[in-house]
N, C-alpha and C positions, 0 to 999 in steps of 0.2 A: 203283303206285310213288309214292314221295314225290318232292319237288322235288330233293333232293340226289342221289337215285338216277338221276333223269332227266338231271340235269346231268353226272353222272359218265359215264353212257352216251354222251351227246353228245360229251363231251371225248374219250373213248376211241375212238369211231368217227372223230372228226375227225383225231386223231393217226394212226390206222391208214390213213386215206385220203390224208394229206398227205405228199408226198415230203420227204426230209430236206433240211436246208439245204445240205449238200454236193452232193446231187443237183441241186438248183436252181442252185447256183453253177456246177457242171460244165456244165449245159446253157447257162447264160448265157455262160460263157467260150468254149464251143465255137462259139457263134454269133458272138461278137465277134472271136475269133482267126481263125476260118475257115481259110484256107490257110496262115496264118502261125503255126500252133500249135507248129511246131518251129523257127521262125526267131528265135533268141535276139536277134540284132542288131535286128530289127524290133521285137520286144517291148520291148527296152530303150529304143529311141528313141521309142516310143509309149506308154511306161508310164503317164504322167499321163492320157492320153486313155483308155487301157484301164481304169484304175481307175474313172474317172467313168462311162464308157459301160457297163461291166459291172455296176456298182452299179445303174444305172438299169434295165438289161435284167433283172437278177436280181429286182428288185422287181416289175417288170411280170409276170414269170413267176410269182413268189410270189403276187401278187394273184389271178391266174387260178386257180392251184392251190388257194389258200385258199378262194376262192368255191366251187369245185367240191367240195372236201373238206367244207366246212361244209354245203352243200346236200345232199350225199349223206348226211352224218351225221344231219341233221334228218329226211330221208326214212326212213332206216333205223330211227330211234328212234320217230318219231311215227306212222309207218304202223301200227305194232303197237298203238298206243293208240287207234286209230279202230275203230269197229264194222265188221263184215264188209261191209256195204253203206252206206258213209257218204254223207251228204248235205252240202250246203254249210254248213248250220248246225252240223253236227258238227265240221267243219274249223275254223270260226271260234271255236267253243266251246273246242276244243283249244288254239288260240292264246291265247285269253283266260285259260284256266286255267294256262297255262304262261308267262305274260308275264314273270314275274320270273326264271324259269329261262332264257328266251331273253336277257333283259337281262344276266344274269351270264355267259352263254355268249359273247355278242358282246363284252362287256367283256374277257373273258379273251383273245379273239382280238386285240383292240386292244393289250392289254398285252404280248402275246407278239411283236408285230412289231418293237419296238425291239431287244430282245436278239438276235432272229434276224438283223436287219440288221447288228448289230455283228459277229456270228459270220461273216456272209457277207463282210464287209469283210476280216476276218482270213484267211478261206479263199482269197479272190481273191489276196491278196498272197502267201500260201503257195504257191499254184500257180504264180504268175508268178515268184517267187524260184526255184522248182524248174526252170522252163524256162531261167532264166539261170544255173543251176548254182551258186548261192550256198550254201555250207555253213552249217548252223545246227543248234542244239539247240532244239526247241520246248518252251515252258513249263518251262524249267529253274528249279529252286528255288535261288535265290542271295540269301537275305534279301529275297525278293520273287519274282515269277514273271513275267518278261517273256515276250512271245509268241515272240520270236526272240533267241537268243544266238549271235552269230557270232564265230568259226567253230564253237566247240563249248564245252560245259560243261567238258570235260576241259582245254582250254587256259585257260579262265577260272580254274580251280583253280591253274594254274601261273603265269599272268601275266594277272591280271584287267584291268590297265590297257591291255593290248594287244587287248582284245575290244571288240566293238560290241554294245551293249544296245539292241534295237529292239523297240518294242511298238506296239500298234495300238489306237486308240480312235476309233470313227467320229465321235462327238461328245464334247466334253470336259467341260463344266461344271466341277465341282471334282474330277472323278475322275482328273485327271492326277496328282494328288498320290499316288495309289496306287502309281505306278511308282517313286517316290523314297522309299526307306526309309533309316533311320539307318545301316544296314550298307553301303549302296552309294552314299551321297551324294557321294562323291568321284569317281565315274565320269561319263563323258560319255554321255548318253542321246539316243536318237532316238525321237521319237513321231510315228507316222503318223496323220493324221486327214484328214477332208474337212469339218471344221467351219468354216463361213464366218462365224461370229458370236462369235468369241473377243474378249472385251473387252481394251482396252489394258492395264488393270491386271493382268489374268491373264497376258497376254503378257510383261509385265515380270517377274512372279513366275517364270514358266517360264524366262525367260532367266537370272534370278539363280540358278536351280537347275542351270544348265548343260545345259539341254535344247534340242535342235534339234527344231522341228516340221517334219515332212516332209509336204508336201501336193502335189496336182496343180498343174502350172504355171499353169493358168488361175486357180485360187484364190489362188496366191501373187501373181501379177501384178495381179489385180483387187482383192484385199482386204488383202494383207500385204506389199506391195512395199517398205514403209519399215521392215520388221522384220528385222534382220540374222540373227536366229536361226530365221527361217522360210525353208526352202529347198524346192525342187521335188524330186521323186523323181529326175529326171535329174541334178540337181546332187548329190544324195546319192550316186548311183552314181559319177559322174565324179570328185568331189572328196573323197569320204569312204570309200565302201566299196571301190571298185576299187583305190585306193592301198593299202588295208589288205590286199586280196587279193594284191597283188604282194609286199607285205612278208611275209605268211604263207607264200607259196610260196617266197620266197627263204630264209626261215628253216626251211623244210621242216615247217611246221605243217600245211599241206595239200598235196596233190599238184597 
């Protein structure tokens, strides 16, 4: 086999052996929620803490699963490339001959962690929103594609200004601009993140675009306490989403 064939085999075996991001998040949430998995009141009051602790737990689980999946993939692929009765020299020769294959394989693992972490952050919020009973349309196409459109895309089509556009980005950099398009620039956005290194210049630009950043309370108080458009998840619920829920119920938008 050539290098590309070996790399393809390693990648295929690795993906086969690795649980999905949803499975890993579900395991992490189960551990963090424990007996409170059906206690909406407790989840709401501990939302910030849950976001941070579940992210950490999910990453710890992922690291363990990644190590196992990669080790098993290498065993499954390289074992077949060794002679029937290999000696120590055969093993080291195999490593030497496949140095660049392993280099590319481990690089792909590293590059895959960031998007997986972002998806995990989104899935954790999705599950917790579900426990709290908040209605939303996921990934609605509205001149953009926010992660959550509350209460629904149907209501957005009737009265867009009455809706909440909520999207999730674990870290921002310049990617926050993706959520603001020409067609929706007049609306009020909420962007959830756990990024603790957002520059003052960027925070000002975000505020000028009428975007609220929603972060865990620890991050807000330690890093962004002087930024009026940075609020905690608990404040988002109490002052923004829950009043909207009352309005939607009163106007029979939701039950």
